[in-house]
N, C-alpha and C positions, 0 to 999 in steps of 0.2 A: 537365769543366765542364757539358757538355750533359746528362750523366746526373744531375748534382746538381740542375740546373734542373728536369729532368723529375720528379725525386723530390719537389722542393719543390712543384711544381704539383700532383702527385698528392696530397700531404698537404693542400694548400689546398682542392682540390676535395672531398676526403673530409671535411674538417672542415665545409665549407659544406653538403654533403649531410646530414651528421649533425645539424648545427644546424637546417637546414631541416626535417628529419623531426621533430625534437623539438618545434620550434615549431608545426608543422602537426598534431601529434598531438592529436585532439579530446579525448583522455582526460588530457592532460598537466596540466590545471588542475582535475581532479576529486580531491576528498579521499576520498570514499567513495560507494558506491551502496547502495541497499536496494530490495527488491521488496515489493509489496503485492498479495496475491491474495485475492479474495473468492469465497465460495460454492464452495469446493473440492470439495464432494461432488458437484457438478454438477447434472444435470437430475433433478428429483424424480420424473419419470415413467420414468426409466431408471437406477435405483440400482444401483451396484456396490460391492463392498468395496474399500477403499483410496481413494486420491485419484482424482479425475476423470482419465480417460486423457489428455486434452489437456495437463493440468498435468504429469502424470508424464513425458510426452514432452519437456516444456520444462525438466526438472530439469538436464539436461546443459548446456543453454544458460545457465541461471542460474549453475551452478557455474563456468562459464568466462567469465562476464560480468566486465569489468574492475572491480576494486576492490569487488566485491560483499561487503558486510559482514554483512548479515543479511536475514531476510525477516519479514514480518508477515502473518498470515492474518486477514482481517476477517470471521470468523464463518461458521457453517454449514459446518464442515469434515467433519462426519459427518452422515449422514441421521438416525441415532438414536444416543443416547449409551450404547450397550451396549459391554461389553468387546470383543466380536468386531469391531465397527466401529472402535473405537479402536485395537485391536491392528493391524488391517490398514492403517489410515491411518499409524500411527507407523512401521510397517515400510517404507512408501513414503517417508516423510519422512526416514528414516535415509540416504537417498541424497543429501540436501542436504549440501553441504560447508561450510555456514555455520550459525550459530545461527538459530533462528526463534522467534517469539512468536505467541500466539493471542489475539485479542480475541473471546471466545466469543459465538456467536449463540444463538438460542432452541433450535436443534437440538443444541447442544453442552453446555449447562449441565447439571450434575447431579453425582452422586457420583463418576462415573468421571473427569470433568474435574478436579475438585479433588484427587482421589487422584493424578493424573498430573502436573498442572501447579500445584496448590496455590492460586494466586491468580487471582481473577476480574479484578482490576484492579491495576496496578502502574505504575512508571515507571523509566526508566533514562536515562542521559546518554551521549552520544558527543561528546567534545570540548565545544563550547559549545552543542550542540543537545540539546533535551529531547524525550523520547519517552514518551507516555502511552498505556497500554493500558486501555480501558474496556469495560464491559459493561452498557449501559442495560437496565433492567428495565421491560418493557412500554413501550419507547421513551423512557423517562425516566431521567435521572441525578438521583437524589434521595438523601436520608438520608446514611448514612455515606460513600457513594460520592461524593456532591456535596461533602461535607466534605473528602474525600481530594483531589478535584480542586482545590478552593479552596486547600488547604494546599500542594499540590505546585506550583501556579502561583505562589503568594505567595513560597514559600521559594526558588524557582529562577529567577524571572524576571530578577533583576538579573545573574545569571551566564549567561544564556541568550541565544542569538542567534535561533534558530528553534525553533518548537514544532510537533511532529507528534503528532496524536492519532488513535487507531485505535478504531473501533467497528463494529458490524454494521449496525444499522438506520440509515436515512437520517433521523435524528431532526429534521432541519430541514424535512422533507417534509410536505406536507398536500395533500389534494385541492382545497383552496381557496386555496393560495398560488401563487407563480410557478413552483413545482416540479411542479405537477400535470401538466405535459407529460411528466414522467419516469414511466415505468411501472415501478413496483417489483415485486419478485418475487410478493408476495401481498398485495393491498390489504386484504383482510379482517383482516389482522394489525394494521392501523393502529388505535390505541386511541381515536381521536377528537380527541386533542390531545397535545402534548408540551411540555416545559418548555425546549426549546432557545432559542427567541427571548426568553423571559422571564428565564431564569436563566443559561444557558450562554453565549449570545452576548455579554452584557455582560462576563462574566468574561474571555472571549477578547479582546475589544476593549481592556479595561483593561490588559492586559499590555503593549501598545504594541509587541509583537513580531510577526513574520510567523508566522501560525498556519495549518497545513494539517490539515484533518480528513478522514480516509479512512473510507469505509463500504463494505460488501460485499454489500448485499442487492439486487443487480440481476443481470441477465444469465443467469438460470437456464434460460430457454427463448427461443424466437424471438419470443414475443409481448411480452416486456418489454424495457426499454432495456438495451443492453449496458454503458453507462457514462454518466457525466455529469461536468461541470466547471462550477464557478461561483466567481467571485472578486469579493469586495467588501471595501473598506477594507483591513484587514490580514489578512483571513481568506480562505482558499480551501477550498471544499468539493468533494470528489471521491468518486465511487462507481464501482466496477468489479466484474465478476463473470464467472462461466463456467457453462456447461451448455447453451447454445443450440445448439452444434454448428456454427455458422458465424461467430459473432462473439465467441468465447471470448477473454478478455483478462486481462491483469494489468498493473500499472503499476510501472515502475522510476523511482525518484527518484535523480537524481545531484546530490550536494551538492558545490559547488565550493569551492576553497580560500579564496575571498574571501567565503564565507558565503552566496552566492546558490545557487539550486537550479533544476533543470528536470525535466520529466517526460517519460517515454517510454511511450507506449501500445504494449504488446506484443501482437500478434495471434497467437493460439495455433493457428489453423487454417491449414494450408499452410506453405509455406517462407518466405513474406514476412512477417517479424516487424513490418514497418511497414505492413502491408496495410490496417489500419483508419484510417490517417492519424494525425493528432496528437490528443492528449487534448483540446486546446482546441477541436477541431472539434465536440465534443459539449457545447459551452457552452450553458448555460441562459440565455436572455435575460431 
């Protein structure tokens, strides 16, 4: 009898521990994750073939991250769009154990990109979430690309819960608006104006969905901002990048089963992946 009671107690305790562990597992409510990495060729003053070393060192971490579904590179993945630079980058990216997409930047566009990846802009869905890859030309989304964006949003918004958009330049940025405190990689590239606030912002607002726009044109050296975060109405604007040597970073988005999401700013220098704090710490006021 005593042995039976002890056995039942053992089963009860074991069940409690298993239930407790499952409930306390911070990943238990995550549907999937994806990473976003900007300026993966690194520092323009110290160019190497292949991906920036700090990113290469993080590939194992990304491969083992819970429920990592895919990655998106937000532009300037090669310093020059030559076959040699693309070959060396793609050799490094073969180490990733998940699909990846590229939102090409000014350094990436050209014959080699279209030969290898075909499309400058595209969309795909995962569950009820919509993902749009864009490539602004001279910081503007115009012409056929603007038509593509309008059509994609219109045709998918009713079946979509969250919208994630990926570009290279911070097309919402201006030296004369609230974002002038963010130091982008190369101010002379700013064309003087963009159509974000006139054309793109109204389209995103009209969806009535949660929209996140990721850009990757920061962080290339210690003089520029490592990342930024800004949220207004139904729209969140995020930029991240690498090349500085001390605040290299990427962003992981975790999408929860209930449709919400959160961001993790991953510090690529040293062993402490949370060493830069939270992405929201880099909020623009």
